[in-house]
C-alpha positions in Angstrom: 0.0 0.0 0.0 1.5 3.4 -1.0 1.5 6.4 1.3 -1.2 8.2 -0.6 -3.7 5.4 0.0 -2.6 5.0 3.6 -3.1 8.8 4.2 -6.6 8.6 2.7 -7.5 5.7 4.9 -6.2 7.4 8.0 -8.0 10.6 7.1 -11.3 8.8 6.7 -10.9 6.8 10.0 -9.8 9.9 11.9 -12.8 11.9 10.6 -15.2 9.2 11.6 -13.7 8.9 15.0 -13.9 12.7 15.6 -17.5 12.8 14.4 -18.3 10.0 16.8 -16.7 12.0 19.6 -18.7 15.0 18.6 -21.9 13.0 18.6 -21.2 11.7 22.1 -20.3 15.3 23.2 -23.7 16.6 22.2 -25.9 13.5 22.6 -24.2 12.1 25.7 -25.6 14.6 28.2 -29.1 14.1 26.7 -28.8 10.4 27.2 -27.6 10.8 30.8 -30.4 13.3 31.6 -33.0 10.9 30.0 -31.7 8.0 32.2 -31.9 10.2 35.3 -35.5 11.2 34.4 -36.5 7.5 33.8 -34.9 6.3 37.0 -36.3 9.1 39.3 -40.0 8.8 38.4 -42.0 7.5 41.3 -43.0 4.1 39.8 -42.9 0.6 41.3 -41.2 -0.5 38.0 -38.2 1.7 39.0 -37.1 -0.7 41.7 -34.1 1.2 43.1 -35.6 4.7 43.2 -39.1 3.5 44.3 -37.6 1.5 47.2 -35.6 4.5 48.3 -38.7 6.7 48.2 -41.0 4.2 49.9 -38.6 3.0 52.7 -35.9 5.5 53.0 -32.7 3.5 53.5 -30.7 6.4 55.0 -30.4 6.2 58.8 -32.2 9.1 60.4 -31.6 10.3 64.0 -33.3 12.9 66.2 -31.0 14.5 68.8 -32.8 16.3 71.6 -31.3 19.0 73.9 -33.0 20.3 77.0 -32.5 23.7 78.5 -32.2 22.9 82.2 -33.2 25.9 84.4 -30.5 26.5 87.0 -32.3 29.2 89.0 -36.1 28.5 89.1 -36.7 30.3 92.4 -34.9 33.5 91.3 -36.5 33.2 87.8 -40.0 33.2 89.5 -38.9 36.2 91.5 -38.2 38.2 88.4 -34.6 37.6 87.7 -33.1 36.6 84.3 -33.3 32.8 83.8 -30.1 30.9 83.6 -30.0 27.7 81.6 -27.6 24.9 80.8 -27.9 22.7 77.7 -28.3 19.0 78.5 -27.9 16.3 75.9 -28.0 15.1 73.2 -30.5 12.4 73.8 -30.4 10.5 70.5 -33.3 8.6 69.0 -33.1 6.5 65.8 -36.0 7.6 63.6 -37.7 5.1 61.3 -39.9 6.3 58.4 -42.2 4.1 56.4 -44.8 5.0 53.8 -48.1 3.2 53.9 -51.5 3.3 52.2 -49.7 4.1 48.9 -52.3 4.9 46.2 -51.5 6.0 42.6 -53.9 8.3 40.8 -54.7 8.8 37.1 -53.4 12.4 37.2 -49.9 11.2 37.8 -50.0 11.8 41.6 -49.6 9.3 44.5 -51.0 9.5 48.0 -49.5 8.1 51.1 -49.3 8.2 54.9 -45.8 8.3 56.3 -45.4 6.8 59.8 -42.5 7.7 62.1 -41.3 5.9 65.2 -38.4 6.6 67.5 -36.0 4.3 69.4 -33.6 5.6 72.1 -29.9 5.1 71.3 -28.0 5.1 74.6 -24.6 4.6 72.9 -25.0 7.8 70.9 -26.5 9.9 73.8 -24.9 11.9 76.5 -27.0 10.7 79.4 -30.0 8.5 79.8 -33.8 8.9 79.6 -33.8 8.7 83.4 -31.9 12.0 83.7 -34.0 14.7 85.5 -34.2 18.2 84.1 -36.2 21.3 85.1 -38.2 23.1 82.4 -41.2 25.4 82.5 -44.6 23.8 83.0 -46.4 24.4 79.8 -49.8 23.5 81.3 -49.5 26.2 83.9 -47.4 29.0 82.3 -48.9 28.5 78.8 -52.5 28.5 80.1 -51.8 31.6 82.2 -50.8 33.6 79.1 -53.9 32.2 77.2 -56.1 33.4 80.1 -54.5 36.9 80.3 -57.5 38.6 78.8 -60.1 36.7 80.7 -62.0 38.2 83.7 -60.1 38.3 86.9 -62.4 35.9 88.6 -61.7 33.3 85.9 -58.0 33.7 86.4 -58.4 33.2 90.2 -60.4 30.1 89.5 -57.7 28.8 87.2 -55.0 29.4 89.8 -57.1 27.6 92.4 -57.4 24.7 90.0 -53.6 24.5 89.6 -53.2 24.4 93.3 -55.7 21.7 93.8 -53.9 19.5 91.3 -50.5 20.5 92.8 -49.3 21.9 89.5 -46.5 24.5 89.8 -44.7 26.8 87.4 -41.8 24.3 86.7 -41.4 20.6 86.1 -38.5 18.5 87.3 -39.0 15.2 85.5 -37.0 12.6 83.6 -36.2 13.1 80.0 -38.3 10.1 79.0 -41.4 11.5 80.8 -41.0 14.9 79.3 -40.5 13.4 75.8 -43.2 10.8 75.7 -45.6 11.7 78.4 -46.2 11.6 82.1 -49.3 11.0 84.3 -51.1 14.2 85.3 -54.3 14.4 87.2 -54.8 17.9 85.7 -54.5 16.4 82.2 -57.0 13.7 83.0 -59.4 16.3 84.4 -59.2 18.6 81.4 -59.6 15.7 78.9 -62.7 14.5 80.8 -64.5 17.8 81.3 -63.0 19.9 78.4 -62.3 17.4 75.6 -60.3 18.8 72.7 -58.7 21.5 74.9 -55.3 19.7 74.9 -53.6 18.2 71.8 -53.1 14.9 73.5 -55.8 12.7 75.0 -53.5 10.5 77.0 -50.2 11.3 78.8 -48.9 14.8 78.3 -45.4 15.1 76.7 -43.5 17.3 74.3 -43.3 14.5 71.7 -46.2 12.3 72.8 -48.0 12.8 69.5 -45.0 12.1 67.4 -44.1 8.5 68.2 -45.9 5.9 66.1 -47.8 8.6 64.3 -48.1 9.9 60.7 -47.6 13.4 59.3 -50.9 13.5 57.5 -52.0 12.3 54.0 -49.6 13.7 51.4 -50.4 13.6 47.7 -47.4 14.3 45.5 -46.6 14.3 41.8 -44.9 11.2 40.5 -43.1 13.1 37.7 -44.3 10.8 35.0 -45.9 13.5 33.0 -43.5 16.3 34.0 -40.2 15.7 35.8 -40.2 19.3 37.0 -43.1 18.5 39.2 -41.8 15.3 40.8 -42.2 15.1 44.6 -44.1 18.4 44.7 -47.1 18.4 47.0 -50.4 18.4 45.3 -52.4 18.4 48.5 -52.0 17.6 52.2 -54.9 16.0 54.1 -57.0 17.0 51.1 -56.0 20.7 51.4 -54.3 22.6 48.6 -53.9 25.6 50.9 -53.7 26.1 54.7 -56.1 27.8 57.0 -53.7 28.8 59.8 -52.4 32.2 58.5 -53.7 35.6 57.5 -52.6 35.9 53.9 -53.0 33.6 50.8 -49.3 33.6 50.3 -48.5 32.4 53.8 -51.2 29.7 53.5 -49.7 28.3 50.3 -48.4 24.7 50.4 -45.2 25.0 48.4 -42.5 22.6 47.3 -42.1 19.0 48.2 -42.6 16.9 51.4 -39.0 17.7 52.4 -37.3 14.4 51.4 -36.5 14.8 47.7 -36.7 17.5 45.1 -36.9 17.8 41.3 -33.6 17.2 39.4 -31.3 19.5 37.4 -30.9 22.2 40.0 -28.8 25.3 39.5 -27.3 27.7 42.0 -30.3 29.9 41.5 -32.6 27.1 42.6 -34.3 27.0 46.1 -35.5 24.1 48.2 -39.2 24.8 49.1 -41.0 22.2 51.3 -44.0 21.9 53.4 -43.5 21.0 57.1 -46.6 19.8 59.0 -44.7 20.3 62.3 -44.0 24.0 61.5 -47.6 24.3 60.1 -46.2 26.2 57.0 -44.0 26.0 53.9 -40.3 26.7 54.3 -37.7 27.5 51.7 -33.9 27.1 51.8 -31.4 29.0 49.6 -28.1 28.0 47.9 -25.0 28.7 50.0 -22.0 26.8 48.4 -20.7 23.8 46.5 -19.2 20.8 48.1 -18.2 17.1 47.7 -19.3 14.2 49.8 -17.5 10.9 49.2 -16.7 11.9 45.7 -20.2 13.0 44.9 -20.7 16.7 44.0 -23.3 18.6 46.0 -25.0 21.9 46.7 -25.5 23.1 50.2 -28.8 24.9 50.9 -29.4 26.8 54.2 -32.2 28.8 55.9 -32.2 32.5 55.0 -32.4 35.1 57.7 -35.8 36.0 56.4 -37.3 32.6 57.1 -38.5 33.5 60.6 -38.2 37.3 60.3 -41.2 39.3 61.5 -43.5 41.3 59.3 -41.7 44.6 60.1 -38.3 43.2 58.8 -39.7 41.2 56.0 -43.1 42.2 54.7 -44.1 38.8 53.1 -44.1 37.3 56.6 -46.8 39.7 57.9 -49.3 36.9 57.4 -47.6 34.8 60.1 -48.2 37.5 62.7 -48.9 38.4 65.5 -45.1 38.5 65.7 -42.5 39.3 68.2 -38.8 39.7 67.5 -37.4 38.5 64.2 -36.2 34.9 64.3 -39.4 33.6 66.1 -42.4 31.9 64.4 -45.6 32.1 66.3 -47.3 28.7 65.8 -50.1 29.2 68.4 -52.7 29.2 65.6 -52.0 25.6 64.9 -51.1 24.5 68.4 -54.4 25.0 70.3 -53.6 28.7 70.8 -50.8 27.9 73.2 -48.1 30.7 73.2 -45.5 28.5 71.5 -42.8 29.9 69.2 -40.4 28.1 66.9 -36.9 29.4 66.2 -33.5 28.1 65.2 -31.5 26.7 68.2 -30.0 29.2 70.7 -31.9 31.9 68.7 -29.4 31.6 65.8 -30.3 34.1 63.0 -32.7 35.8 65.4 -32.8 39.3 66.9 -29.8 39.5 69.2 -32.0 41.2 71.9 -33.5 37.7 72.7 -30.1 36.7 74.1 -30.4 39.5 76.7 -33.4 37.8 78.4 -31.8 34.3 78.9 -28.3 33.5 80.1 -26.5 30.5 78.8 -27.2 30.7 75.0 -24.3 30.7 72.5 -25.6 30.5 68.9 -23.1 29.4 66.1 -23.7 28.5 62.5 -21.8 25.2 62.7 -23.8 23.9 65.7 -27.2 25.6 65.2 -27.7 26.4 61.5 -29.9 24.0 59.5 -28.8 22.8 56.1 -29.5 20.2 53.3 -26.7 18.9 51.1 -28.2 17.8 47.8 -27.0 16.2 44.6 -28.1 18.9 42.0 -28.5 16.5 39.1 -31.0 14.2 40.8 -32.5 16.3 43.6 -31.6 13.6 46.1 -30.3 14.8 49.6 -27.0 13.3 50.7 -26.7 14.9 54.1 -29.5 16.6 56.1 -29.5 18.5 59.3 -32.8 20.2 60.3 -32.4 22.0 63.6 -35.3 23.8 65.4 -36.1 25.1 68.9 -39.3 25.0 70.9 -39.9 28.2 73.0 -42.7 29.2 75.4 -43.8 32.8 75.8 -44.2 33.6 79.5 -45.0 36.5 81.7 -46.6 37.5 85.0 -50.4 37.2 84.8 -52.5 39.0 87.4 -54.6 36.6 89.5 -52.5 33.5 88.7 -50.0 33.4 91.5 -48.1 30.5 89.9 -46.6 33.1 87.5 -45.0 35.0 90.4 -43.0 38.0 89.2 -41.8 36.3 86.0 -40.5 38.9 83.5 -41.8 38.8 80.0 -39.6 36.3 78.1 -39.6 33.9 75.2 -38.1 30.9 77.1 -36.3 28.2 75.2 -37.3 24.7 76.4 -35.7 22.2 74.0 -34.1 22.1 70.6 -33.8 19.1 68.4 -31.8 18.1 65.3 -33.1 15.6 62.7 -30.2 14.4 60.7 -29.4 11.7 58.2 -26.8 11.0 55.6 -26.1 8.5 52.8 -23.6 5.8 53.7 -22.5 2.3 52.8 -23.6 0.4 49.8 -26.2 2.9 48.7 -23.5 5.6 48.4 -21.4 3.3 46.2 -24.4 2.6 44.0 -25.2 6.3 43.8 -21.6 7.2 43.1 -21.2 4.5 40.4 -24.5 5.3 38.5 -24.5 9.0 38.8 -20.9 10.0 39.0 -18.6 7.4 37.5 -20.6 6.4 34.5 -21.3 10.0 33.4 -17.6 10.7 34.0 -16.6 7.8 31.8 -18.8 9.1 29.0 -17.2 12.5 29.3 -13.7 11.0 29.1 -14.8 8.9 26.1 -16.1 11.8 24.1 -12.8 13.7 24.6 -10.7 10.5 23.9 -12.6 9.9 20.6 -12.3 13.6 19.6 -8.5 13.7 20.5 -7.8 10.3 18.7 -9.8 11.4 15.7 -8.1 14.7 15.3 -4.7 13.2 15.9 -5.4 10.6 13.2 -6.5 13.3 10.7 -3.4 15.3 11.5 -1.2 12.2 10.9 -2.9 11.6 7.6 -2.3 15.1 6.5 1.4 15.0 7.5 1.8 11.6 5.7 0.2 13.0 2.5 2.5 16.1 2.4 5.6 14.0 3.3 4.9 11.9 0.2 4.8 15.1 -2.0 8.1 16.2 -0.7 9.7 12.9 -1.5 8.5 13.1 -5.1 10.2 16.5 -5.5 13.5 15.4 -4.1 14.0 11.8 -5.4 16.1 11.7 -8.7 14.7 8.3 -9.6 11.4 9.9 -10.4 10.8 10.2 -14.2 7.9 12.2 -15.7 6.4 11.0 -18.9 4.2 13.0 -21.2 1.8 10.8 -23.1 -0.1 13.7 -24.6 -3.1 13.3 -22.4 -1.5 14.3 -19.1 1.5 13.9 -16.9 2.1 10.5 -15.4 4.6 9.9 -12.7 6.4 6.6 -12.9 9.0 5.2 -10.5 11.6 2.7 -11.9 15.3 2.1 -11.3 17.8 4.0 -13.6 20.3 1.7 -15.4 23.0 2.4 -18.1 20.5 1.2 -20.7 17.8 3.6 -19.9 20.0 6.5 -18.8 19.6 9.6 -21.0 22.4 10.1 -23.6 23.4 13.5 -22.2 24.1 11.9 -18.9 26.0 8.9 -20.3 28.4 11.3 -22.2 29.4 13.1 -19.0 
């Protein structure tokens, strides 16, 4: 095979290889995105993703911290309360979706049940530890009765005394979490049914264990992947009834476990939280990597719990106090309960002047979600919230003593979970390694193709140079055109002019 034919062959092969690389360059991302869409749709036929959605394989934990009151007597006399943080008391959280029903409009309904199991090895202390916190039944009811006639307040105070209920509780962590026996609670449930959120024992989390978060109906993404996981309705409602404006009553985003894929840094993470009685929204903070998987971190903006004066769209959540506090009394039996971030992080600094012992920091008290932007799947989650009770002296109710007006932190908790083990390896292989291999392939084919074409061009021109320099090349003119013929020169065929030299 002469060099000319070889050059042509290499040129064709190189061109085809480069074209194939270009095809992968433009078509490859489309193929990858198409596979992501197919594998994310909530469908029993998508075994891996459906199983992850139905029975979340990621271990979730709830860590609870109590604010133990160090000076209850002085606090009752009007001094600033002093608290110390106790905990964490860690509980393994199990989530399981039941009553799953698919609908013709590409939505699916379900009840998600949650149960908690104490983890002594992960906790600092035991459920038998005794802590002192405000008595919500007494101090909360006192504020609720502040505008009632004086005689009613006196009667309420007498009721507290008859049931030996004081302004503070010193009980074990287990009792405060999951409920304790109270004759006052039994009396109220018998004669005033529906007044308390719990019909049995009274505890801060008594309604949470072995319960569900309400009937969620979410989009499956089968007709539009941009809608996947977004809430269509909650308990049959498409909007809430707790707040004062249509915007605040909107049910936005997902149920808080997964989000639509193909996120950008301009994306937000909206979700509806039944426990907070409202929709929340996180914003992009920074990029990161977790075990080789790229992620975006989303955090709570300062405006999330800002009051209406500092952030007008939140006016519908009022009556408000300082920024950083969410008044949830409208969905908590009118009890003067406020939600905030732990230690009043991102809240009005004046709140720290009324309670001693709080030290807010972003690392320990800021909430965040680390999410894989291509799939909308969270890799690392830490939701941190604090439960506070608004308290003050109420005339006629002696149990309130001379308590100064204060938003008193009672507990804060962190719900966290992260991908680990085999599921991370599967996630990394399918969504990081394989797309990376395709990226490398497209550039390899492009590089190899261009190099082959360049080699063919060089080979072609090197052949022309040889033709010009080689004296054994004879040009014959047959009248039709020039023909190049290569043959050895001998004395017999040597031109006469050369032989005479």
